[in-house]
N, C-alpha and C positions, 0 to 999 in steps of 0.2 A: 470523224470515225464514231467517236461517243455520240453525235448525234445520230448517226445511222442507226447505232446498236438502241438508243432509246426509241426509234422509231420502230424499230423490230419487236422490242417489248410491248409497245403500245398496240401495235397490230395485231399480234399475239393475243394479248388481255382482251381487244374487241372481240376476235373470232371466238374465243372461249366464252365471253360474257353474251353475245349474240346467239352460241349453240345455247346455253343454260337459259336463257329467257325462251327461246323457242323449244324447249323440250319437254315443258309441264304446263299444261292447261288446268287447273283445278276449278270446278264449276264450285263456285260460292251460293250458288241460289239454295236457299234451306225451304225443304218441305216438311211439314208435318208426319208426311210417309214414312220420313228417313225414321220415326221412332219406332215404327213397327218391329216385332221381332221377327227375324229371317225364317220362314218354314224350311228352306232348303236353300244349298248354294251349289252353285254348277262354276265350274272351271273350264274354258276354253282355251287351248293351245293351238295355234295354226302355223304350223310350219310353212313358211314362204321363202326360205332361201335355197331354192333348188328350181327346176324348169316346173309351172305347173301351166302351161299354155296347154289349151285343148281348144278342139273345133267342133261344132254340133250345129246343122243345118246353113253352113256355108259362115257362121259367124265366129269369130276367135272369142275365149273366155280365157281370165286368170283364175284358175280353180281356188286358189287361195282369198281369190277377192269375195268369190261366189259363197266361199265357207263364212267369211268375215260378216256379208251380208245374215246368213241364216243365224249367226251368233248373236247379232245384234237384234234379230227380229225376237229370239227368244228372249233377251235381256230386257227388252224394253216390255213385253209383256209378264214380264216375272214380278208382279205387282206384289207377291208375299216372298219373294225370293232375293239372293244376293248374286250377282253373275261378275264373273272376271272373265276377260276376254284378253290374251296374249298374243299380239302378230307379229311372229317371229321373221322379220323383213331381212333382207343381207346386210351384211355389216359393212359400212360405207366410211369415208373420211372426208373431211372438209379438206379442198384444196391438195388432195392426195396425200396429206402428212398428217392430220389431225382426226383422231378417231370421232364419228358421229355417232349418237344416240338416233337410232335408226329404227327400231323394234318399237312397236306400238301397244299402251294399255290401256283398255278401256275398263273401268270398274261402275256398275250400275247397281242400285241399291233401290227395292220396290218399284222398280221400272224407271227409275230417274238416273240419268247419267251423273255420279260423283265426281269422278275424275277422267281426264285424259291426258295422257304424258307420252313421254317417249323415253327408252331406256336402252344401254347395250349390255352385251354377255360377252363372256371372254371362257365359258366352258361350253361341253357339247350338250350338258343337260340342262336342266331348269333351275339353277343355283339362283340365279337374279330374278327369275320371275316367281319361287317362293318366297324369298325375300321381301319381293312388292307384294306379295299375297298377303304375307303375315304381318307387314306393316299398317294394309287396308282393313283386314277381316278385323270388325269390332263385334262380333256377337257370334252364337253359337248357333250352328242349325240343327235340324231334325235329322236331316240328310243332306251327304256330300257327294256331289257327282263330279267324275272327271271326263273331258272330251278333248281326244287328241286328233288332229286332221291334218294328214299328211301322207309321205310316200310309207311303204313298206318299214316296218323296223326291223331292221337286220337281227336273225338269231345268232349271229357269229361276230367275232372280233372285227374292225373293219373302221375304216374312218371315211372321208369326202361326203358325211350324208349333208353337211351343211356345205353348200358350194362355196361361199366366201370364206368358210373357216375350214377349210378340208382337213387342219392336224388335230381336230377335234373327233374322238371318237362317240358315237351313237349307235345303241344296240338295246335290246330285250334286257339285258341287266344293268344298264343304265339309266332306261327308263324307269323301271319300276324302283330302283332305289330313288330316282329323282320325285317319284309321286310322293314316297315319305317324307319328301323336306316339306311338302303344302301341308298332308295331314298322316297320322299314324295309318289310318286305312279308308277306304271310300267305300259307300254302299254300292255304286255304279260306276263302272269304269267304260267308256265306250270308244272303240278305234276305228275311226274312219279312213282305214288304210287297206291297203292288199295284203293278204295272205298272215294277217296278224291272228287267225283264229288257229294255231298252232300249238303243239305240246309245249314248247320252249318257252313262249311268252306267256302262257296260262300258268306254268309251272311257276315262275319267275313272281307271277303276282298273286300265289297264295298267301294268305293273311294279309295281302294289302286291299283287296277288294272284295266285296261280297258275289257279286254279279258281274261277269263280263260281256260285252257285245263286240262281236268282231266277224270278220269274214273270213273263212279258209284258203279264199281264193282272191280273186284279182276284185278289186273294189276302189272304185275313182274316190279320190278325196272328198271332193264335195257332192256325192250322192246319198248318202243317208240322212234322211228326213229328222227334223228333232220338233215337230210342230204337238208331237205326243207329250213332248215336256210340260205342255200346257196343262195335263192332267193332274200336275203338282200342285194348280189353283185350286183345283176342288175341294169342297169341303171334306168329302169321303175321300181320300188318297188312294192311290193303286199301291201294291207291294212293289218293291223293287223290281221283281221278276216280272210282274205283268205291266211296269213300266217298261222295262227294257223288250219285251215281248211286242209291245204297241210300238215302239221303233222299229224293230226288226222288221215287223209285219208292214208298216206302213211303207217303209223303205223297198222292202222286198217286192211289193205289188207296183211300184214305180219305175223300179228298175226292170221288171218283167216288161213292163208295156212298152219299153223305151231300147230295150236291148236286144240283140240278136244271140249275142253269149250267154255263156253260163251265170246264173246268179245265185249267190251262196251267200246267206247270213244267218250266223249264229248264237245265240243266248246261251252262256255256259254259267250255270250253279255252281260255284267255285266249292262250296262247304261240301256239298255231295261229291262233287269229282277230286276231291283230294285224295282218297286213298287209290283211285286208279291213277292219279298224274303222279304220284308219289313211287309207284310201284312199275309204272310205263317209262317215264322220262328217263331213266339212266339208260335202258335199252336203247332207247331213241338216239342218247349220246352217242352209244357205242355206233349205232350204225351210221350218225353222222361221220364217225370218225373213219367209216370204211370208204366213204364215196368222196369224190374232189371235191375242193371247196365249192358249195353252190354258186350258181350262177347269180349274181344282185338281182333282185326283183323278178325272178322267173317263178311262174305260176306255181302251185303247189299241187302235187298228188294226195288224191284222198287216201289219208292214213290206212284205212282199212283194206287198201289195197296194196298196201307194202306188207311183201312175205315175210318179213321179221317180226311186225307187230300185229300178225293175224291172229284173233283169236285172243287180244291183249285190249283192243279199242274198244271201250265203253263209253256208250251214246247216252245212258242213262244219266238225266243231269244236263243234257245240251238239247237245247229245242231249236232246231234247224229248218229254215225256211230255205228251199233247193229247188230250183229249175235248170233243167240240162240244158246245154247249147243248142240251138235251133238247127246247126249243119256240123258236119265233122265226126269222127269217130266215136267222140264220147256223147253223140247225141241220143244214144239210145240209153244212157245213164238212167236210172229210176230213182237212185236212194242215194244219199251222202251221209258220212257218220257226222259230219260236222268239224272234223279236225282235218287240218293241211299239214302235211310233210314235205320236205324237200327229198329231192330224187336226183 
């Protein structure tokens, strides 16, 4: 019996040793480029703990892997920047018993890979990611950018956003508070998600981000283009608003050439919009209480068409790229306020 017990202890120790060895791969190669000061920092969080399979031209794709490829391209070309990539893969267990570090972390500095490792998380927000970020961030940046790629961030209380961890809640409130765990505020926050160009998400992000880039309607995980982030390498760098506009315009152009459905991408100047958001958001909250709980991930209505908000929605401070659907009852719509609302 004692021998069997010892074998069990040894077996468990081997598993954890193996798991520990497999969980980290720090790049020890040194480069003089690491000594440069970083002009900017970009954090990518790619949600993969759900269904991201899609088909295009008869081929199957995993949207989170497509997004990972885009983020890696940005990191390799960020010669004057520092890039952190968090790939939130589903939680797994070794032999169905022992937790496995399944999420992936990539850290690039001045275009070179500094570290590749795996980690686990036990909350619905970004607590684990923020801890890793703070442990690895070793220089100040002139500009901080946060990019989130995933399904729509819910505006209401709810669970099951993470498929392998359904008990953990994730919504716009959790998201906004999680951002503050990385940095007190960001120059630019990019949401490559559906329907998050809305009053609630923007209101939650007041004081946390200077500029927000999001879609008030449907937008696939991997659809936003990030080639414009290379403008940060220029000697004369664009303003944050100009940078967001460039990303929005290039994304809109590509989407318009490939989709028959409506295409809407908006850039929000948060400081300019603060008075409108503070006065209008409470009215929108009351409206939400009068309707049944919104169907998760259902497409938004243009807030300008919502009776209770008519005359209150201000698009000054919002630059919207919009093209209506090529067919259907809304195909004759010519403008969009840039704000999405549940109905």
